[in-house]
N, C-alpha and C positions, 0 to 999 in steps of 0.2 A: 250098915245101909245106907251112913247117912254120906260115907265118905265117898260112896257110888254116885245120891246123887252132886252134892255140890261136886262132885266129876264134872256131873256130869251137863247142872250150870257153866262151869267157868269152864269148856268146848262146846257148848251153844253160841255164851256172847261173845267171846269167838270167834267161830262161827259166822253169826249174823252180823259182827266187824269188817269182819272181809265182807262178807256179800253187801255190805251198804258199798265197804267201797270200789269194791265191780260195779255200782250201780251209779254211782258217781262216775263214770268213764263211758257207759254208753249214756248219750249224752242227742242228747237234736235244739242246733243253735237254734232261739228267738230272741230275738230280739233285747237286750235288757237284762231279765234271768234267765238262763236258759233250763231247758228239766231236762230230763234227767229222772231214774232209774232210784238213787238214795229210798223217794219219801215211800216207795213203797218197801224194801226191806225195810226201814224204819221204825212204818206202819206195825208190817212181819212181826219183827220182832216183839213191839207192845202185845199187839195179839201171842203169839205164842210162847212167848219171856214172861210176862207179865206186866206191871209197872214194873217196876225193880230193877228185873234182871233188863230189860227190854230197856230203860234210859241208860244200862249202863252202860247194857255196850255201842249204844250210839257216843253216849259221852266216850267212853273207848278208840270211836273215830273219829271224835271230835278232840279228842285230848292229842291225842296221835297224828294230829293235821299240825296240830298248832306247834309244835316238837318236833318239825321237818321233815318228819314224812309227809312223802307226796298221793299223800289218799282222797284230798280237795280236787274239783272238777279242771281251778283254775291253781294245783300243784300243794305246797303246806307252809305251815314256819305261822310263825306270834303276827308278821305285820300278815296277818288273813284277816287279823279281826279287823282292821280297817276297807277293808273289800266291804261295796255294796247287800252282798248279798253273803256275809257273815249274817246277818241276823236265821237267814233258813238255818243255819247247823241250829245255831239254840234254837231253833224252837219245834225241826226234832229231836234232839234231847227230851222238852217240855213233849211234846205231840206222842211220840212213842211209849213215856208213859200213860200220858194222858188218855188213848187209845186203850193202853194196858189195864188202867182200871176200871175203865166200862168196860167192857170187853167179860173182865173178870168179878164183874159184882155181882152177882148169880153166877147157875153157869150158862158156859159165852156158845149161846146160838147165836145161828144170824143178822136174827135183825139188833144182839145188837153187836157182835163183834161190829153193823154194818155204822151201827151208831157212833160204835170209838172210835170207826175210822175218820168216819166226817169230821169231830168233835177233832182230836188228831188233828185234821187234814187245818178246820181253823189256826189250829193256835199257831197249827205254823208258818199259816199268813200270816196272821194274825204277828206275831217276832219280824220274823219277812219284810214283810211292808212298811211298818214302822221300823221298825232297823233299817233298809233302806235311801226310806223318806229320811230321817236320819243325816244319817253317813253322807249323803251329796248333800244333804245345806249347809249341814257343820263343820265335816271333816274334807272333803270337796270341793269348798263352794259352789257347787253347782249343782241347786237345789233343785228338783223333778216338778211338777204341776201334778198339783194327785188327782186329776184324770191320768194325765199319763202315766203314772203307778200305776196306778188302780188301767190301768185295758195291756199292761206290755210284763205287769207281775202280779197280776190276775184276772184275766177275762184271754190270753190266752197263750196264761195257765193252767190255769184249774181245769181247763173236761177233763184231760188227763189226766190228773192229777186222782181226777174223778176217776178217769179207768178203772185207775191205779188201786183207788178201794173200792170198788164191785170185783178185784181180782183176786185179791190181797186177803177177801172173806172169804172165795171157793177159797185159793191159797190151803188158805189158816185151814177150815170146813174138811180137807184134803189134810193136816201134815201132822194134827194136833194130837189125832187117835194113834200117830203111827209115831208122830215123839213121848208119844205114852201123858200130852196134860194133866192138870187136875183136872173133873169136872166134863173130862170126853169118851171120859175107858168106860 
């Protein structure tokens, strides 16, 4: 029975890595930071797989991209660490972990899942905006003002991500019993 659970875990990690990749290609161009569905799938990974496996699925996605596979919105390769938006990718890993940790801190009910989603969202934005600010100033020698950064990388993007938090919670509540997530059946 233990081998079946390990296999199921690996399959789910691979499946969410593929979903995150697909989410990178579904995007709405917004100046500075594009809006994609990556956040939806990294959040669902944390909720459905839990903190460790959710973060593992997201980390695998980032590793594949850094290894050169074109899984990121703008391609792939180690040079992607110098892209201003790379911080969001790092934030996705931490966000998946935080979302899963909060969602599974007790029986995953809708309130706990939503709190986890919004906490994960805050972590993603913290990593993403800080990295964007630093890389723009230090590496690109084209500093972006705090106001401009806040407008383009938060104000314009966060309404869509709030909607994705709500969608994640709805989808997770429906999918968790089907996938037989601990605490839901």
